[in-house]
N, C-alpha and C positions, 0 to 999 in steps of 0.2 A: 308236775312241775309248776311252781308258783308263777303266776303272771305278774310281770313288773308294771306298775302303773306309770303313766306319763303325766307329769304335772302341767298345770296351766302355764307356768313359767317356761317349761321346756317347749310346749307348743308355740308359745309366743316367740321364742327364739327361732323356731322353724319358719314362722310367718315372716319375721323381719329379715331373715337370711334367704328367704325365697327358696327354701328347701322343698323337696318332694315329700308328699305324705298321702297315703290312701286312707280315707276315713269311711268306716262303716258306721253309719248313724242308725241306731235301732229305735229311735223315737217314731211316733206316728208321722205320716206324710205331711199333715198340716203344719205341725211344729217344725219339721225340717224345712219346709218350703218358706216358712215365715222367718226363720232365724237359724243360722248354722255357723260353724267355725269357718271363717274366710281365710284363704291362702292362695297366693298367685299360682302356685304349682301344686295345689291340692286336688286330688280326685275323690269322688264321692260315690257311695252306694247307700241308698236309704231302704232298709228292710225293717219294718216294725218287729220288735223282739218277739211278740206273740206268734209271729209266723215261723219263728225258729225254735219254739219250745220242744219240738220233736226232733230237732237236729239241724245241722248246718250243711248237710251234704248237698242240698238243692241249690246252694248259692256258691259253691266252691269254684265253679267255672267262671264266675264273675269277679273273683278276687285275684289279686296279683300273687304270684308264687315267689317273686324275687324282690319284693318291696315290703317295708314295714306297714302293718295295718293297725290303725288306731280305732278302737271301738268306742262309740260315744252314746250316752243316754242322758236322761234328765238329771239323775242324782248319783249314779255309779253302779247300783246293784245289777241292773239288767246287762250292762256292758261287761261286767265281770263274768257273768254266766256265759255270755256269748263268746267272750275272749277265751275262756277255758275250753269251750267246745272247739274253737278254731285251732287252738294250740295242740289239741289232741290229733288234729289233722295234719300237723307238721308245719303250720304257717307261723311266720314271725309276727307276733301280735302283742299289743298292749291295750290298756283301757285308760280313758281320761279320768284321772283322780278327781272325785267329787262331782263328776259330770258337768253338764251345762250350768248347774247351779254355781259351782266354783269358777267356771269359765267366765260367767257374768261378773264375778266379784274381783277378778284378778287385776291388780294395778302394777304397772311396770314404770318405776321412776327413771327418767332420762334427762340428763343435763342438756339444755337447749341453748345456753349462752352465758357469757361472762358480762358482768356489770361493772360499774365504776369502782376502782380501788379494791378489787378482789371479790366483789359480790358475784352471786351466781343466781341463775333461775333454772328451776327444774320443772319438767312436765311429767305428770303422772298419767300414764296411758291406760285407760280401762279398755283393753283390747277387745273384749267380748261384747261390750255395750256401746263403744264409740264415744265414751265420755273422756274429757281431758280436764285435769285440774292442775294447779300450779303452786310452787313454793318459791318465794323470793327470799334470798338469804344475803345478809350483809353484817359483818362485824358481830357475829354471834347471835343476831336476831333474825327472825323469819316471819314472813306473812304468807298465809295460805289463801288461795282463791278458788272458789267453786269446788270445795271438797265433797267427795262422795261419803256415803254412810260408813264405809270401812275406815273408821277413824284411827285405829291403831297403826295403820301403815304410815300415816303422816306423823303421828307422835313418835313412833319408833325411828323413822327416818331423821326427824329433827334431832333426836337424841344421838343417833349415830354420827351426825355431822357436827354435833355439839352446838346446836342452835336453840335458842329459846323462842317459842312462838309467841309473838306479841300482838299480832293482828290477824283476824280471819274475816274474809269477805265472801259474799255471794253477789255475783253480778246482777242477779235478778231472782225472783221467787221461782224456783224450778218446778216444772210439771212432768218431767220425764224421769227424774231420779230423786231419791231422798237425800237431802243435804246433810252432811256431817258437820257443818260449820258451827252450829251452836254447841254441840257436844265437845268439839275440839276446843272451842273458846273457854268452855267451863273447865275442862280438864287442865288446860294450860294457863288458866287465869288470864286470858287474852281478851282483847276488845273484839266484839262481833259486830260487823257492819252489814247493813241491808238497805237497799234503796227504799225510802219512805213511801213512795207512790205504789210500791209492791207490797207494802207492809201494813196496809190499812186494817186488815183483818187478823194480823198476828196477835198472839196473846202473851208474848214474852218481851223482855226488854232488849233493845238493840241500839247501836249507834247509827244515826241516819247518814247514809252514804249519798251524797249529792254532787252534781257536776261542779267542777272547780275546786273540789276538796283535794288537798295534798296530804299524804301520810308518809312520813319518813321512816325507813327501816334501817336500823343500825346507825352508826356515827358518820357514815360517809355520804349522807344525804341522797340515798337512792330513793327518789320520789316516786310514789305511785299516784299518778294524777287521774282523778275520776272524771270521765267524760260522759255526760248524760246522752244516751243514745237509745231512745225508746223505739218500739216497733214489734219486737218479739213479746215483750210485756211493756206496760206503760212506764215502768221504772227502770228498765234495762240500762245498765251503766257499764261502759268500757273503761279500761285502764291503759294509760301510757306509762310504761315502766322505764325509768332511767333514760327517757328520750330515745329508746332503741326498740322497744317491743310494744305492740298493741294487743292487749288481751281483749278480744272482741266479744266474749260471752257467746250468746246464741244469736247474735245479730248477723255476723259474717263468718262463713266457713270457707274452706279452701275451694270447694267445688260447687258451692251453693250459697243461699242466704237463709236467714231465719224465717220461720213461719209465724204469722201474727194471730193465730186462732186458738191457742191453747187455753185462753181464758174466755173464749166465746166472743171475742171482740175483733174479729178479723177485719170487717169493713171499717170499723172505727180507727184501727191502728195502721192501716195501709199507708196513709199519708205520713205518719210518724216514721215508719220503717224506711220509706223512700227518703225522707229528710235526713235521717241518720246516715244512710248509706251514700246518698248522692250529694249531700251538702256537708254535713259535719265531717265525715271521713275524707272527703275530697280536700278539705283544708289541712289535712295532716301530711307530714313528709312521706313521700312514696318509698323512702328507705326503711320505714318502720316494718318490723317483722310481725306479721299477724300470728297470734297464738289463740286459736278458737277454743271454745268449750266442748266441741264435738268434732269428730270426723265422720264422714258418711260411708266411704268405701275404702278398702284396704290399699288401693292405689295411691291414696293420699299420704301414706307413711313414707318418711324419708329413709335413707339407708340405715340410720341408727334407730329407727322405730319411732321417731318423733314426728310431729305434725306441725308444719310452719311454712310460711311463704311471705315474701315482701308484698306490701299492700299495692305497690305499683304494678307488680305482676298480676295481682288479682283484678285490678282495674282493667287490665288488658285482656284477661282470659276468662274471668268469671262471668258467665252469662247474666247472672242476676244483677251485675253492676253495669250492664250495657244495654239497658232497655230504655230508649229515648221516650217512647210514647207512654204517658202515664196510665192510660187505660189498659194498655198491654201489660204493664207492670202490675196493675191492680188485678187483672185476670190471672196472672201467673201466681200470685200469692194468696188468692182467695178461692180459686177453682183447681180441681185436679190435685188436691193435696193428698199426701199419703195418709193412711189411717192414723188416728191420734194414738199417742202412747198408751200402753196398758195401764188401767187404773189411774189415769192422770189426775182425775178429780181428787181421789184419795191421797195421791202423792202431794198435791198442792195443799190439802188440808193438814197433812203431816208436817209439811214445811212451814205451815202457819202456826203449828203448835196446837191445833184444835183436836187432833187425835194422835195417839201414840201406839201404833200397832206393835205387836211382838215381832221379834227378829225374823221368824220364819214367814210371817205375813208380809213383812217388808220385802223379803226376797221374792215372794210371789208377785207382789205389786210391780216389781221392776223387771221381771222376766220378759225378754223379747228384744227386738232390735231398737236402735236409736231412730227416733222419728221427729227430730226437731227442725229439720230442714225442708224448704220447698223443694220439690222434685226438679 
């Protein structure tokens, strides 16, 4: 009997709905411990597939008899083999289509709010990588912020809602994932914006994105106001959209703050990071809804699968915003940081236009968890 695959979209639905799922992950232990599918009501068993080549009889007592089992591997092949063996034992089983490779690339668009005169803002949740990107729509025009390299998803979504992409922004030069901003701008004949202080080494043309810049989307004056907010990078720039939303890039997250070390400048940028969070952001309305470029843990997801919170709430609850002593703050953001993202130097060079890896190489460069936040 053929085994039915489970798509990343179907798994995402289970994550958002907090459904139960038993995952048999057949990757090696190191890969599993570093990065796995997260779900509030998920249970796990990690057995490397090479230990199952002679059969699955030895693990049957560790598997549920009355619950669906999802077999997961890196690219799909091994999980299909193991799923077939489990099915022959009478268990209810499926495998993750495309493996963790496609899980890393899945984007789920979620509407996060309404804007003036019928405008809308959508969040694209990269559930397996923790990346968040955005589309602001008004009167048939759209702007995209912090796009991933899976560019067709944004282009197809804009076409579906009958919007023309006119502007594409990156809040900073990313080091954890490859930006799709330039490619989208080229395909849509749109303007590509990048903070000039992050673009000193780029080898392509761009529009300089600087603090105080207003870009209007559509005919209803939904302004995207650029707020210079260095600290994660020297050029990091936030956006206040329609006076309602704060797109914070990698400076501020729901449960943490951005790390300043991915360009090797941690000690130099600590003061900038504190100034952005403790001074510039404090001047903003506490009613602004923060929309970050990443989430850290699955608990940050709202009921609809989006990630957001009022900045006033974050001022009260986010530990990174409540450290009065500057030396303690410096210690937090320069010591005991998580490992740096995989291939982050190559990712930065790709986003500068210096190298152009083939698609499979780009996938390999991005594999692994999100690591843009201070712990």
